[in-house]
N, C-alpha and C positions, 0 to 999 in steps of 0.2 A: 504493500500500500504506500509506504513512504517513498519507495523508488518511483512509483507511478506518479505521485504528486510532484516529485522533483522533475520528472520528465515533462510534465505538463507545464510547470513553471519555466523550465528551460526553453520550451517551445514558444514562450511569449517574448523572449528576448529578441532585440534587433540584431540580426546576423551581420557579420562583417561585410558580406557582399551586398547587403541591402542599405547601407548607410547613405549612398548618394541620393540627393534630393530629399529622401525621407527625413534625414537628420537635420535639415535646415531649421526646422521648428516642429516640435512634436509633443503632443500630450503625453504625460508620463504613463498613463494606462492605455494608450492606443493599442489596438490589436496589431500584430506583426504583419509585415508584407507577405510572408510565406503563407499565411492563412488565405490571403486573397488569391495567391497563385494556386493553392490547393483547390479552392472552389471554382476558380475559372477552368481548371483542368477537368473537374467533375462536370461542369456545365457545358463543356465544349461539345458541340454537336454540329458544328459547321454553320450555325445560324446566329451565334452570339456576336453581334456587330456593335452593340451599344450597351454599356453597363451604366446603371444608375446607382449612386450612393446618396440616398435622401437625407442622411444625417452625416455628412462627409467630414465633419470635424476639421482636422488639419491635413486631410487629403491622402490618407494611406491607400485607399482603393484607387483613387484617380492616378496617383503617381505610378502605382504598380501596373495599372492598365496601360498607361502611356509607354512605360518601358517595354511592354509586351506588344505594342502596336494595336491596341484595342481602344476604340473611341469610348469616352466616358463623360458623364454629367454628374455634377455634385450639387446638392442643396444644403445650405448651412445658414442658420439664423444668426449665430454669433459673428459679429463683424470682424473680430480679430482672427477667428478661425477661418472664416470665409476668405479673408485677405491672404492668410497663410497658404491655403489650398490653391488660390489663384497663382501666387508667386511660385509655388513648388512645381507647377506644371508648365511654367513659362521658361523654356530652355533656349530662347532665341537670342539671349544676350551674349555679346562677345566677351569672354572672360578677361582678356587682357585690358580691354577698354574699361570694364567694370573695375578692375584693380587700380588702373591709373586714376580713375575718378575718385575712388575711395581714398587713395593716398593724398589727393588734393584736398579732400574734405578733412582728413585727419590732420594734415599740416595746418590748416586754418584753425581747427579746434585746439590743437596743441599750442598754437601761437597765442590764442586768447588766454588759455590757462597759464602760460608762461608770464604774460603781462599781469595776471592776477596773483602771481607768486605760487601757483599750484602746479604740481607735477602729476603725470599720469602713472607714476611708479606706485606700487601697492605697499611699500614698506615705510611710508612717511610716519614719523613719530608725531606729526602735527596734530592728529585727531585721535590719539590714543585715549584721551579722556574728553568727555563732553565739554568741560570748561575751557578746553584749548581750541575749540572750534573756531576757524577763521570767521570773521564777521563779513556781512555782505554777500552771503551765498545766495544763489538763485534758488527759488523754491516754488511751491505750488500755492494756489489760493486756498484759504480755509475750506471753502466749499468743495474744492477738488480733493483735498486731503481726506474729507469725509467719505469719499468714494472708495478709498483704499483700506486694506487691512492695516491696522495700526503697526507702525514700525516696519512696514514691508520694505522700505528703502531708507538708508541713512542720509543725513544732510549732504555730506561731501560727495558720495557717489551720485546722489540726485543732481547736485549742482553740475557735476561733470557731464552727466547724461544730458542735461538741458543745454549745456554748451555744445555738445555734439549735435543735438537736434537743431540748434541754431546754425551750425556749420552745414548740416545737410540741407537746410532751407536756403541758406545763402548761396550754395553752389548746386542747387537742385537741378538735376538732369532727369527728364521724364523717362529716359531709357533705363536708368539704373536705380531710381529712388525706391521702387518697391522692393527690390532685392536687398538694398542697403538697409531699409527699414526692417525687413524680416530678420536680417543678421543682428540688428540692434535688439529686436524683440527677444531673440534667443539669449543674447548676452545679458539683457536685463534680468531674465528669469533665472538663469543658471550661473551667473557670475557676479552681477552688479548688485542685485537685491539681497535681502535677508530671507527670502522665501525658501521653504523646503517642502518636499512632497513625500508623504509616507503612509498611505497614498493620498490622504487629504492634504490640501494646501495649508501650510502653517508658517510661522515666523520663527527663525532661529535668532541667536545672539546677534545684535547689530554689528555690521562690518564698519570699522572705522574708515576704510578707504577701499577703493577697487580700481584696477587699471582699465577704466572704461573704454578708452580709445583702442587700447591693445586688444581687449576682448572682442570688440566690435570688428576690428580689422582681421582678427583670426577667423571670425565667422564669415566675413566677406571672402577671405582666401579659400575657405572650405567650399563656398558656393562656386567660386571661380574654378576650382579644381574639378568639381563635379560637372560643371558646364562643359569642360573640355571633353568629357566622356559622353555627355548627353545631347550636345547641341545638334549632332547629326540625326537624332531621333525626334526632333521637335515637330515633325510633320503630322503626327497623330493628334487629332482634335481632343481637347479636354476643356469643358466649360464648367464654371462654377457660378451658381446663383445664390445671392443672399436673400433667403426667403424662409417662410414658415413651412416646415416639412409636413405639417398637417394638410397643407393645401398645394400639393405639387402641380395641380393643373393651372395654377396662377403663372407658372413659368415654363411649362412643358406642353407639347402637343400630344394628342391621343395616339395610342399604339405606337410609341416611339422607342420603347425599351425592350431589350431581349432578356436582361437579367438584372438582379439587384444584389449587391453585397454591401452590408451596412452594419452599424452598431448604434442603435438609439440610446438615449439616456436610460438609466435604470431607475426604478421607483425606490428612491432612498432619500436621505436628508442631505445629500451632497448638493451644494449650491454651485452649479457648474460655471456660472459667470465669475465666481471668485478665482477660479483656476487661471483665468486670463486677465484679471482685473487690472493689475499693475501696468502691463504693457499696453492694454487697451486704452487706459487713461493717458499714459505718456505719449503714445502715438496719435492720440486724438480721436479714437474710435468711440470713446465714451467721454463726454464732457460735463454732463449734468446728471442729476438724479432722474430727470425725465428721460434722458437717453437710456439709462439703465432700466427704468420701468418699461419703456417701449420695447427694449430688447427682451426682457423677461416675458412680456406678453406674447411674443412670437415663438416661445419655446414650449415643448411638451412639459406639462406640469409634473415634474418629478420630485419636487421638494416643497415644503410649506412656505418658503420665502418667495415663491413665485406664484402664489395663489391669489386670485382677485375675486371680488364679490360677483362680478359679471360672468365668471367662468361657467360653462355649461356642458363641457365634454363628458362629465359624469353621467349625463342623461343617456348617452349612447350605450352604456353598459348596465343600465338599470335592471335589465332582465337577466343578467349573468349571475347566476346563483352563487358561484364560487367567489367571485369578486365581492359580492354583497356580504357573503359569509366572512371573508377576511376582514372587510371594513368593520363589521360588527364585532369580530373578535378583538381587533385593535382597540375599539372604543370600550369594550368590556374590560380589557387589560388596563386601559387608562384609568377607568373608574376604580378597579380593584387596587391599583397602585397609588391612588390619590393624586394623580398627575393633573394639574390644573392650568398650566401655562397656555397661552394662546396658540403657540405652535403645536403643542401636544393635542389640543382639541381639534386641530386640522388634520391630524394623521389619517383618520378614516377617509376624509374627503379627498386629500391629495392622492391617495391610493386609487380611488375611483376616477379621479380626473386623469391620472396617468394612463390607465387602460382605456378610458374613453378617448383620450387624445390619440392613442395608437390605433384605436378602432377607426377614428376619423381619417387618419393617415392611410390605413390599409384600404378603406372604402374608396377614397378618391384615387388612390394609386391604381386601382383596377383599370381605369380608362386609359392610363398611360402604357400599360403593359401589353405587349403583343401576345397572342394566344400561344400557350406553351412556355411562357416566360418562367424562369426559375429564380428563386429568391433565397438568400441566406441572411438571417438576422442574428447577430451576436448579442446575447443578452445574459443577464446573471440573476440567480436567485438572490433574494434580499431578506434581511431580518432587522432592518434599521428602525422599524416602527414598533418599539416596545418588545422587540424580539419575536414578533409574530412572523412566521415564515411565509414568504411570498414566492411561489414557484413561477417566476416571470416567464420562462420559456414555454411551459405548458399552457399558461393562461393566454399568451399571445397566439399560440397554436390553435387554441379553442376559438378565439376571436376570429382568426383568419379563416378557419373552417366554416364558421357561421356566415362569413361573407363570400363564400364560394371558392376559396383557395383549397388546394389539396395539400395535406400534410405528408411530406416525404419521409422526414425523420427528424429527430432531435439529437444532434451529436454533442458529446462532451468535448469542449474546447480546452478548458483548464480549470483548476480550482484556485481559490484565493482565500486569504485569511480575513474573516469579517472583523472589522474594528470593534463592534459592540460585543459580540459573543465570543471572539477568539476561536471560532470554529471555521472550518473550511467549507466554503460554499461553491456550488457548481456554476461555471459559466458555460453556456451552451450555444450551439448554432442551430436555430430553428430553420429547417429547410422546407420551402413551400414551392408549389407550382400553380401558376394561373392557367386554367384550362381554356379560358375564353370568356366572352361576354356573358353576363348574368342573364 
């Protein structure tokens, strides 16, 4: 059993040969590229010409399809993730020109820092203690700070990041700006900030300093190196739409897709916008609380922080006995435990809203699928709501069958350690087939 668990966990890692493009910017818990290859091979029947990922995140399915010469379409509501996917499938940039421009930007940024008496070196004693912080550092407005996790970035690294952003704007070149911004997004998350992922996003001990320009340039070099390998394969079409995945018809035509490979959010208390919040704010994708609210309203309701009084997706699963039973069990557990917070009171409703949202997605998706289309949904069991087990894969399979899909199988993909229960939960791939019009 332990060997099997280790094998499944090993299968989730990004393999060395898969780093190009995928590693430009990637969610920590993204499914691996080899999973996409495995299901593309299983789906291969000579008719798979266009793949859809309706919850494309940071583009794992799209990048892998492009590498294999298969056209793909992605839908993603999160603007940071949608941007990342668009950049990761754009291999048209000349790598040497990109690097030349990045060096021009870095020289400008370093010159500003030098005039301010600040170095990009990471071993400055200057900011070892908060009382020694240099005065006059660039910062964010109080309202903008409220959008971020507290202490997610320290004052000096933030100042240097804002200087670099000014340099990027001063020397903006439309050919390179997107790739340069994506390199900065990755540097912010994994080198400049105080964030850590384990698997939830959290804040570690504050960093006194960070080599902002150096980290960014390293990221640009990685992109340039990958482009040297990928540029000749840029002919395969890959399109990304920033849209609500519950309404795919808003951006796509009827009977236009041969297969789906995707991983929607899971029904848990993970606030997915927090995962990308810092870089979303610093790069300008989220500027106000209203921006954040508008984003959350376009997402599947998978956590209580994204529930609104006008939500009605739960009505679509009102006749699903198992989902209603789970919601009732969560509510009874809440009462038994004496839990009274506003969020805990929402646990039963968000569970119904999640599956109702997925039902809406699957219902509208039918018009986009060609007869015989095959689908793979990577989902995971959950026990986040007062430790009541939610068998996500089986429930989605039941919903899909009620909408006319055929259930082919539910494959075990991997197991993962649940934060709340410290038990291993199953992550599965729900395999479906669309036979044709209802």
